[in-house]
N, CA, C and O atoms as a GROMACS GRO file, in nm:
protein
  328
    1UNK      N    1   1.988   1.352   4.091
    1UNK     CA    2   2.117   1.325   4.139
    1UNK      C    3   2.207   1.368   4.064
    1UNK      O    4   2.204   1.343   3.944
    2UNK      N    5   2.319   1.451   4.128
    2UNK     CA    6   2.442   1.510   4.016
    2UNK      C    7   2.545   1.405   4.057
    2UNK      O    8   2.552   1.341   4.162
    3UNK      N    9   2.651   1.402   3.911
    3UNK     CA   10   2.700   1.274   3.908
    3UNK      C   11   2.841   1.336   3.882
    3UNK      O   12   2.860   1.400   3.778
    4UNK      N   13   2.939   1.318   3.976
    4UNK     CA   14   3.077   1.343   3.972
    4UNK      C   15   3.181   1.250   3.931
    4UNK      O   16   3.186   1.131   3.961
    5UNK      N   17   3.286   1.334   3.840
    5UNK     CA   18   3.401   1.208   3.808
    5UNK      C   19   3.520   1.189   3.928
    5UNK      O   20   3.552   1.289   3.992
    6UNK      N   21   3.565   1.100   3.949
    6UNK     CA   22   3.632   1.101   4.081
    6UNK      C   23   3.727   1.245   4.094
    6UNK      O   24   3.733   1.322   4.189
    7UNK      N   25   3.792   1.250   3.972
    7UNK     CA   26   3.906   1.355   4.018
    7UNK      C   27   3.862   1.459   4.060
    7UNK      O   28   3.897   1.504   4.170
    8UNK      N   29   3.730   1.548   3.939
    8UNK     CA   30   3.652   1.652   3.967
    8UNK      C   31   3.622   1.629   4.121
    8UNK      O   32   3.670   1.711   4.200
    9UNK      N   33   3.550   1.532   4.168
    9UNK     CA   34   3.530   1.502   4.324
    9UNK      C   35   3.633   1.533   4.461
    9UNK      O   36   3.613   1.585   4.571
   10UNK      N   37   3.746   1.476   4.398
   10UNK     CA   38   3.872   1.515   4.481
   10UNK      C   39   3.918   1.646   4.488
   10UNK      O   40   3.980   1.692   4.584
   11UNK      N   41   3.877   1.725   4.356
   11UNK     CA   42   3.897   1.852   4.385
   11UNK      C   43   3.835   1.946   4.422
   11UNK      O   44   3.884   2.047   4.472
   12UNK      N   45   3.715   1.922   4.401
   12UNK     CA   46   3.618   1.973   4.498
   12UNK      C   47   3.522   1.940   4.593
   12UNK      O   48   3.401   1.962   4.593
   13UNK      N   49   3.621   1.864   4.703
   13UNK     CA   50   3.499   1.770   4.784
   13UNK      C   51   3.448   1.834   4.884
   13UNK      O   52   3.368   1.764   4.947
   14UNK      N   53   3.469   1.984   4.941
   14UNK     CA   54   3.415   2.043   5.024
   14UNK      C   55   3.280   2.100   4.934
   14UNK      O   56   3.178   2.141   4.989
   15UNK      N   57   3.297   2.093   4.803
   15UNK     CA   58   3.182   2.168   4.741
   15UNK      C   59   3.055   2.045   4.713
   15UNK      O   60   2.934   2.060   4.694
   16UNK      N   61   3.123   1.946   4.720
   16UNK     CA   62   3.050   1.791   4.695
   16UNK      C   63   2.955   1.756   4.787
   16UNK      O   64   2.842   1.709   4.774
   17UNK      N   65   3.064   1.807   4.946
   17UNK     CA   66   2.984   1.757   5.079
   17UNK      C   67   2.875   1.855   5.105
   17UNK      O   68   2.773   1.826   5.168
   18UNK      N   69   2.902   1.987   5.049
   18UNK     CA   70   2.797   2.110   5.052
   18UNK      C   71   2.650   2.074   4.948
   18UNK      O   72   2.537   2.088   4.995
   19UNK      N   73   2.672   2.032   4.821
   19UNK     CA   74   2.558   1.985   4.748
   19UNK      C   75   2.501   1.830   4.811
   19UNK      O   76   2.385   1.813   4.771
   20UNK      N   77   2.538   1.738   4.880
   20UNK     CA   78   2.508   1.655   4.922
   20UNK      C   79   2.381   1.714   5.027
   20UNK      O   80   2.258   1.705   5.020
   21UNK      N   81   2.473   1.777   5.125
   21UNK     CA   82   2.372   1.871   5.214
   21UNK      C   83   2.241   1.948   5.193
   21UNK      O   84   2.139   1.951   5.262
   22UNK      N   85   2.272   2.006   5.085
   22UNK     CA   86   2.185   2.082   5.024
   22UNK      C   87   2.080   2.026   4.944
   22UNK      O   88   1.962   2.026   4.983
   23UNK      N   89   2.123   1.974   4.822
   23UNK     CA   90   2.035   1.910   4.715
   23UNK      C   91   2.030   1.747   4.718
   23UNK      O   92   1.978   1.679   4.629
   24UNK      N   93   2.087   1.700   4.822
   24UNK     CA   94   2.069   1.531   4.824
   24UNK      C   95   2.200   1.464   4.788
   24UNK      O   96   2.312   1.515   4.787
   25UNK      N   97   2.157   1.317   4.752
   25UNK     CA   98   2.281   1.249   4.717
   25UNK      C   99   2.362   1.294   4.630
   25UNK      O  100   2.316   1.387   4.564
   26UNK      N  101   2.516   1.247   4.594
   26UNK     CA  102   2.582   1.304   4.494
   26UNK      C  103   2.668   1.164   4.485
   26UNK      O  104   2.714   1.095   4.576
   27UNK      N  105   2.674   1.146   4.334
   27UNK     CA  106   2.724   1.000   4.277
   27UNK      C  107   2.859   1.020   4.196
   27UNK      O  108   2.893   1.096   4.106
   28UNK      N  109   2.912   0.935   4.260
   28UNK     CA  110   3.097   0.984   4.205
   28UNK      C  111   3.112   0.860   4.139
   28UNK      O  112   3.065   0.761   4.193
   29UNK      N  113   3.178   0.849   4.014
   29UNK     CA  114   3.207   0.774   3.938
   29UNK      C  115   3.360   0.772   3.894
   29UNK      O  116   3.440   0.866   3.897
   30UNK      N  117   3.380   0.641   3.853
   30UNK     CA  118   3.526   0.621   3.828
   30UNK      C  119   3.530   0.531   3.690
   30UNK      O  120   3.458   0.435   3.662
   31UNK      N  121   3.640   0.593   3.609
   31UNK     CA  122   3.608   0.544   3.490
   31UNK      C  123   3.488   0.529   3.428
   31UNK      O  124   3.470   0.429   3.358
   32UNK      N  125   3.370   0.642   3.448
   32UNK     CA  126   3.251   0.601   3.400
   32UNK      C  127   3.171   0.534   3.436
   32UNK      O  128   3.058   0.540   3.387
   33UNK      N  129   3.203   0.445   3.533
   33UNK     CA  130   3.106   0.376   3.577
   33UNK      C  131   3.071   0.419   3.735
   33UNK      O  132   3.164   0.436   3.814
   34UNK      N  133   2.937   0.434   3.774
   34UNK     CA  134   2.881   0.504   3.907
   34UNK      C  135   2.968   0.381   4.030
   34UNK      O  136   2.961   0.258   4.028
   35UNK      N  137   3.040   0.463   4.122
   35UNK     CA  138   3.107   0.393   4.207
   35UNK      C  139   3.055   0.406   4.379
   35UNK      O  140   3.065   0.309   4.454
   36UNK      N  141   3.013   0.508   4.415
   36UNK     CA  142   3.010   0.563   4.548
   36UNK      C  143   2.899   0.658   4.545
   36UNK      O  144   2.889   0.732   4.447
   37UNK      N  145   2.826   0.665   4.626
   37UNK     CA  146   2.701   0.786   4.688
   37UNK      C  147   2.757   0.857   4.801
   37UNK      O  148   2.804   0.796   4.896
   38UNK      N  149   2.754   0.984   4.796
   38UNK     CA  150   2.816   1.077   4.940
   38UNK      C  151   2.665   1.089   4.965
   38UNK      O  152   2.582   1.101   4.874
   39UNK      N  153   2.631   1.084   5.115
   39UNK     CA  154   2.472   1.140   5.137
   39UNK      C  155   2.492   1.260   5.277
   39UNK      O  156   2.593   1.289   5.342
   40UNK      N  157   2.391   1.296   5.284
   40UNK     CA  158   2.429   1.399   5.423
   40UNK      C  159   2.406   1.274   5.548
   40UNK      O  160   2.361   1.161   5.530
   41UNK      N  161   2.449   1.332   5.665
   41UNK     CA  162   2.442   1.259   5.810
   41UNK      C  163   2.286   1.244   5.806
   41UNK      O  164   2.234   1.134   5.828
   42UNK      N  165   2.194   1.381   5.771
   42UNK     CA  166   2.054   1.365   5.819
   42UNK      C  167   2.002   1.231   5.714
   42UNK      O  168   1.926   1.141   5.749
   43UNK      N  169   2.057   1.244   5.604
   43UNK     CA  170   1.979   1.099   5.514
   43UNK      C  171   2.008   0.963   5.568
   43UNK      O  172   1.935   0.864   5.569
   44UNK      N  173   2.144   0.980   5.618
   44UNK     CA  174   2.176   0.850   5.659
   44UNK      C  175   2.121   0.800   5.762
   44UNK      O  176   2.100   0.679   5.775
   45UNK      N  177   2.087   0.903   5.862
   45UNK     CA  178   1.996   0.844   5.983
   45UNK      C  179   1.865   0.788   5.959
   45UNK      O  180   1.800   0.701   6.018
   46UNK      N  181   1.838   0.879   5.832
   46UNK     CA  182   1.683   0.814   5.803
   46UNK      C  183   1.696   0.662   5.767
   46UNK      O  184   1.619   0.575   5.808
   47UNK      N  185   1.829   0.638   5.665
   47UNK     CA  186   1.776   0.493   5.613
   47UNK      C  187   1.844   0.383   5.772
   47UNK      O  188   1.834   0.261   5.769
   48UNK      N  189   1.878   0.425   5.840
   48UNK     CA  190   1.929   0.358   5.950
   48UNK      C  191   1.816   0.353   6.063
   48UNK      O  192   1.846   0.285   6.161
   49UNK      N  193   1.687   0.416   6.065
   49UNK     CA  194   1.577   0.449   6.140
   49UNK      C  195   1.538   0.300   6.151
   49UNK      O  196   1.570   0.240   6.048
   50UNK      N  197   1.490   0.234   6.228
   50UNK     CA  198   1.426   0.120   6.232
   50UNK      C  199   1.264   0.131   6.160
   50UNK      O  200   1.176   0.208   6.197
   51UNK      N  201   1.258   0.062   6.084
   51UNK     CA  202   1.121   0.042   6.038
   51UNK      C  203   1.025  -0.051   6.115
   51UNK      O  204   1.044  -0.157   6.174
   52UNK      N  205   0.898   0.035   6.092
   52UNK     CA  206   0.807  -0.031   6.187
   52UNK      C  207   0.716  -0.083   6.088
   52UNK      O  208   0.703  -0.021   5.983
   53UNK      N  209   0.622  -0.238   6.116
   53UNK     CA  210   0.556  -0.314   6.034
   53UNK      C  211   0.428  -0.236   5.994
   53UNK      O  212   0.384  -0.139   6.055
   54UNK      N  213   0.382  -0.283   5.902
   54UNK     CA  214   0.253  -0.212   5.838
   54UNK      C  215   0.147  -0.204   5.928
   54UNK      O  216   0.068  -0.111   5.911
   55UNK      N  217   0.125  -0.304   6.049
   55UNK     CA  218   0.023  -0.343   6.113
   55UNK      C  219   0.042  -0.210   6.219
   55UNK      O  220  -0.044  -0.129   6.252
   56UNK      N  221   0.186  -0.216   6.261
   56UNK     CA  222   0.193  -0.115   6.376
   56UNK      C  223   0.152   0.024   6.328
   56UNK      O  224   0.080   0.101   6.392
   57UNK      N  225   0.210   0.046   6.199
   57UNK     CA  226   0.160   0.180   6.138
   57UNK      C  227   0.026   0.218   6.100
   57UNK      O  228  -0.007   0.336   6.086
   58UNK      N  229  -0.047   0.128   6.084
   58UNK     CA  230  -0.188   0.129   6.092
   58UNK      C  231  -0.236   0.179   6.228
   58UNK      O  232  -0.278   0.291   6.258
   59UNK      N  233  -0.219   0.068   6.304
   59UNK     CA  234  -0.258   0.140   6.508
   59UNK      C  235  -0.218   0.264   6.474
   59UNK      O  236  -0.309   0.348   6.475
   60UNK      N  237  -0.074   0.316   6.433
   60UNK     CA  238  -0.067   0.477   6.506
   60UNK      C  239  -0.153   0.572   6.450
   60UNK      O  240  -0.167   0.689   6.486
   61UNK      N  241  -0.227   0.496   6.328
   61UNK     CA  242  -0.283   0.625   6.265
   61UNK      C  243  -0.399   0.697   6.354
   61UNK      O  244  -0.464   0.657   6.451
   62UNK      N  245  -0.398   0.817   6.284
   62UNK     CA  246  -0.517   0.897   6.380
   62UNK      C  247  -0.613   0.870   6.361
   62UNK      O  248  -0.707   0.908   6.432
   63UNK      N  249  -0.630   0.778   6.233
   63UNK     CA  250  -0.793   0.734   6.229
   63UNK      C  251  -0.798   0.601   6.305
   63UNK      O  252  -0.914   0.562   6.293
   64UNK      N  253  -0.734   0.521   6.373
   64UNK     CA  254  -0.742   0.418   6.447
   64UNK      C  255  -0.849   0.428   6.566
   64UNK      O  256  -0.837   0.510   6.657
   65UNK      N  257  -0.957   0.333   6.557
   65UNK     CA  258  -1.068   0.334   6.634
   65UNK      C  259  -1.168   0.410   6.603
   65UNK      O  260  -1.260   0.422   6.684
   66UNK      N  261  -1.167   0.493   6.450
   66UNK     CA  262  -1.312   0.531   6.405
   66UNK      C  263  -1.359   0.449   6.339
   66UNK      O  264  -1.301   0.366   6.268
   67UNK      N  265  -1.516   0.471   6.366
   67UNK     CA  266  -1.624   0.355   6.316
   67UNK      C  267  -1.628   0.396   6.162
   67UNK      O  268  -1.650   0.515   6.141
   68UNK      N  269  -1.610   0.316   6.056
   68UNK     CA  270  -1.620   0.375   5.936
   68UNK      C  271  -1.725   0.246   5.854
   68UNK      O  272  -1.705   0.125   5.857
   69UNK      N  273  -1.824   0.311   5.792
   69UNK     CA  274  -1.918   0.213   5.770
   69UNK      C  275  -1.895   0.186   5.624
   69UNK      O  276  -1.895   0.286   5.552
   70UNK      N  277  -1.878   0.076   5.571
   70UNK     CA  278  -1.830   0.093   5.433
   70UNK      C  279  -1.977   0.003   5.372
   70UNK      O  280  -2.025  -0.084   5.445
   71UNK      N  281  -2.038   0.030   5.244
   71UNK     CA  282  -2.153  -0.055   5.197
   71UNK      C  283  -2.112  -0.080   5.095
   71UNK      O  284  -2.044   0.000   5.029
   72UNK      N  285  -2.149  -0.222   5.049
   72UNK     CA  286  -2.061  -0.258   4.922
   72UNK      C  287  -2.172  -0.270   4.835
   72UNK      O  288  -2.285  -0.295   4.876
   73UNK      N  289  -2.137  -0.248   4.695
   73UNK     CA  290  -2.248  -0.252   4.590
   73UNK      C  291  -2.300  -0.406   4.568
   73UNK      O  292  -2.216  -0.482   4.518
   74UNK      N  293  -2.412  -0.452   4.594
   74UNK     CA  294  -2.430  -0.610   4.564
   74UNK      C  295  -2.494  -0.603   4.445
   74UNK      O  296  -2.551  -0.711   4.431
   75UNK      N  297  -2.517  -0.528   4.346
   75UNK     CA  298  -2.542  -0.541   4.212
   75UNK      C  299  -2.478  -0.657   4.114
   75UNK      O  300  -2.357  -0.681   4.114
   76UNK      N  301  -2.567  -0.724   4.035
   76UNK     CA  302  -2.443  -0.776   3.942
   76UNK      C  303  -2.381  -0.710   3.846
   76UNK      O  304  -2.436  -0.603   3.822
   77UNK      N  305  -2.290  -0.731   3.785
   77UNK     CA  306  -2.181  -0.671   3.705
   77UNK      C  307  -2.241  -0.658   3.567
   77UNK      O  308  -2.282  -0.763   3.518
   78UNK      N  309  -2.252  -0.564   3.507
   78UNK     CA  310  -2.330  -0.534   3.389
   78UNK      C  311  -2.286  -0.644   3.264
   78UNK      O  312  -2.168  -0.679   3.258
   79UNK      N  313  -2.362  -0.684   3.189
   79UNK     CA  314  -2.359  -0.738   3.058
   79UNK      C  315  -2.321  -0.690   2.955
   79UNK      O  316  -2.382  -0.588   2.922
   80UNK      N  317  -2.215  -0.734   2.865
   80UNK     CA  318  -2.166  -0.608   2.768
   80UNK      C  319  -2.153  -0.736   2.641
   80UNK      O  320  -2.145  -0.856   2.669
   81UNK      N  321  -2.153  -0.688   2.518
   81UNK     CA  322  -2.173  -0.792   2.385
   81UNK      C  323  -2.040  -0.771   2.338
   81UNK      O  324  -1.986  -0.666   2.304
   82UNK      N  325  -1.977  -0.929   2.340
   82UNK     CA  326  -1.845  -0.964   2.298
   82UNK      C  327  -1.821  -0.971   2.115
   82UNK      O  328  -1.712  -1.001   2.067
   0.00000   0.00000   0.00000
């Protein structure tokens, strides 16, 4: 993420916006401290999109409903000398 001083960002605002669209979030700092982030509309809408639960995510998996047979190794753990 590129960082811009506030004065530089104000002077080159259209460039800051283009960089946010092409290369991702742009950080604006005021007096050397990070103050704001400029992101593209696309990134903003991704952040606002509703998140699905893990259970629903797994239910929507293309592998949902397949029969997977897992075998567990039931042998004892090996002995080691301490």
